[in-house]
N, C-alpha and C positions, 0 to 999 in steps of 0.2 A: 169630672176632673180625672185626669190620667195619673195613675200612680207610677212614679219612677223609682227604679231600683239601682243601687250602687253596683259597680262592676264586681264580678266575683273575685274574692280574695284568693291568692295563690294557695293558701292552706286547703281550700276546697279541692284543688286538683291533686294535692299531695296525699290526701287521705283516701286510701283505697281499702277495699275489703277483700279478704282472701281466706281460703281454707288451707291450713298448714298440714293437717293430717286427718285421717278418718279410719274407722273400722266398722265392720258389719258383724252382728252377732251370729254365732253358728246356726241358730234356728232361723236367721234372716228376718226376724221380726223387729229388730232394733238397729239403729245406726247412730254412731256417735262421731262428732267431728270437732276439731279445734278451729275456732274462727274469731276474728275481731269484730264481729257483727255489732257488738254493743260499744265499740270504741277501744276495748282491750280484749286480749285473747282469753277465752274461756271455753269450756266444753259445752256443746249443745247436742241434744238428742232428737231423734225422730222415731215415732212408732210406725213402722212400715206396714202397709204400703202408703200411709199418709205421709205427706212431705212438709208438714208444718213443724218447724223446729221449736224447741223449748230449752231454756238454760238448765244445765246440770250442775255447773259450778259457778261461783262468784269470786274465785281466787285471783282473777285478773293476771294470770300467768299463762304463757305458752306451755304446751306439754311436750314431753320427750318419751316416746313409747306409748302405745295405746293398744291394749289387748282385752278381749273378753275371756271369761272363763268358758270352759268347753260346754257347759250346760246353760249358757246365756243367763247367768244369775247376777253377775256383777262385772265391773270393768276395773282393770289395773292400769294406772298411768303414772308418769313421772312429772314432777314440777320442780323447777329451781326457784330461786328468789331474785326477781328483777335482773335476770341474766347473769347470775354469778356462777352458773354451770354446775353447782352442787346439787344435782338432781336427786330427789328422794321419791320413793314409790308410795302410792296411796291406792286404796280401794274406793271406788265410786259406785253408789247405787244406780241402777238403771234409770230411775226416775229422778235422780238428783238428791241432794241432801248433804249431810255431814260427811266429810272425807274421813277415812280410817287410815291411820299410819300403818304401812306394811314394812317398809325399810326406811329408817331415818337415823342417820349418823352424822353428827355435826362435822362440817368441813370435809366432807367426802363427796366424790362423784360416783354415781351409779349409772349403769348402762344396760341396755338391751334386755329387758325383762322377758322371760319365757315361762309359761305354765306347763307343768307336766300333763300327761294325757288324762289323768283323773282330776286335774286342777287342784290337787292337794299340796303341791310343792311349787315354789317359785325359784327359778334359776336366774341369776343375774351376775354381771361383772361389776367390780367396784375398785376404787382406788384405796379402800381401807386396808391398812396393813402392808400395802405394796404400791405406793404412789407412782413409781417409775414404770413397772411392768404389769400391774393390776392382778387381782385374784378373782376367781369366780366361786360363788356359793350356791348351795341348794337350801332353801328355807322351807321348813315344814309349816304350812299356814295354820295347821290345827294346834300343834304343840309349841310353835315359836322357836323350835330348835333348828339350828342350821349347821351345815358341814361344808368344809372346803372341798371343792371338787376339781379345781384347777388353779395352779400357782404359776403366775407369769414369770418368765425368765428371758433374758436377752433382748426382748422387744415387748411393746404393749400387746397384751394377749387378751382376746375377747372370746367369750363363749358364744358360739354362733347357733348351735342347735344340738339335737341328739337323735339317735336312732329310734324307731318305733318302740323298741323294747326298753329304751332309755339306758342301755348298757354301754353304748358308745357315744362319746361326746364329739362334737364337731367344733373346732375353734380355729381362729386365725391369728397370726403374728404380724403386726404392722411395723415393719422396719422403716419404711418411707412410702410416699405416695406412689412410687414406681416399684416398690418391693414389698409385697404381702404374700405370705404363704399360708395355705390351708392344711390343717392336720386333723386326724381322727385319733382320739384317745380311747383305747380299749383296755381296761384294766390298768396295768402299769406301762403299757406299750403306746408310744406316740408315733403315728404313721404319717409321714409326709405324703400328700396326695398328688404332687407333681414330681416328675423324675428329678433326681439330684442334678444340680448344674451350678456353675459359677456365674451364669448370666442372670441378672435380675429380671424378675417377672412378677405379675400380680395375679391374684385370684379375686374376682369381684363378688362371687356368690356361690352357694352350694346348698344342696338339699338331699336328704335321704329319701329313696324310694322303696327301700327295704332295709332290713337290719344289716345287710352287707354291701348294698349298692348305693353309691353316691354319684350324683351328677353335679358338675361344677363348671364355672365360667372362668377361663384363664387365657392369658396371652403368652403362655409358655411356648418358647421357640416360634413366635409369630408376631407380626406387627399389629394384629387385630385380635380382639377377644373372641373366643369360640367356645362351643359346648364340648365338654369332655366327660368321661366317666371314670370311676375308680372302684374296683371290686376288692373288698376287704378280704375275701376268701382266697383269691388268687394273687392279690397285691399287684393287679394289672391296671395301668393307666392307658386310656384309649381316647383318641380324638373322635368325636361323634359327628359334629357338624360345624362347618366354617363357611362363611359367606364373604365374597370378595369386597374389600373396602368397607366392611361393616363390623361393628363391635357389639357383642351382646352385653347387656347391662344388668339384668336381673332375671331370676328364674323362680317359678312357682310350680308346685306339683299338685295334681288332682288325684288323690288315691282312689276315689270312687270310679274315675274313668280311665285311670292310668295314662294321663296326659301331662305333658310338660308345657308350660306357657313361658315364653321367653321374650323379653323386651330387648330391643336393639337400637343402636344409634348409627345413622349414616348421614354424615354432614350435620345439618341442623334439623333433621327429621328423625323422629322415633318411629319404630315399627313394632308389631306384635306378631309372634309366631306360635304355632301349636305343633307339638310332635307327639305322635302316638307311639307309646313304648311297646305296644303289642306287634305292630306291623312296620314301625319306623316311618310311617307317612308323615310328611312335613307340609304345612300350609301356612300361608300368610293370612292374618285376620285383619281386615280393614278397620281402621279407627278414625273417627271424625275429628282428629286433632293432630298437631305436629309434634307435641311434646307429652310424654307420659311420665308423670312424677311418682305416682303410687298406684299399684294394681292389687285388687283384692279378688280372690277366687271364690265364687259362690257354688252352690250345688248345680248339678246337671250341666256342667261345663259352661256356666255363665260367669260373668265377672263384672266388676265395677272399678272405675279408676278415677284418679285425680289428674287433671291435665293442666 
């Protein structure tokens, strides 16, 4: 007797699996990713080089922000509740288990967690106390004390990063999708990293390569986004690299090798480039996909990415 099966239901075609975000531990022995493999989004881990995943959380929520501490001991991530966008931050053990509340304030939105170089402090941006323009805090993870490091004014203000010595903050102001400005805050001085102009422009990304040198991606005075630099000692802005009909989208720095990795978009195709800061050599790195969603830099100039 032949067994007959009904035609597939449309729900089977609408249910797809995806990886929304991922991170690799600094010692490259552990990988965490957010996926709906079980039907709802949770964090899953892998003990590298093994590629068999195991669940780390059962919270059934997608994550916002995913970082390891610098010694590969724990993970910090953000979860909201059923899409309400009120993201709170939690600590996650590498092998899964009970989440530890790190930042949890009712009816607030928290953004862009960043750990200090010694992993003892957590920097983050929040709507708490300033829902229109946002504030940024530095939380001491050992004492629980926190201090205000950046107060937003005029536009939504996000803490983006800091210099290697953590003395200079990097932040951007979002006025509109076509108008975002990048600043460095050193002491009480706020330094605009693109030349003053009445013409609206954007800065997509930026990174410190030393305590005084910043590389950034901007379309200042151009139709396409290019690579530029800003020297905090000389207060000099300089265009470094521009490609015809191509816009740079994200930048990553390898301190170990003094290399910049830059993703770009040309039409519907994404590309990856490497620039050597010692000799300014520039090369295209072939990738086996047409879209790069997330790029993580590993040691020895290796990287992994989400496509």
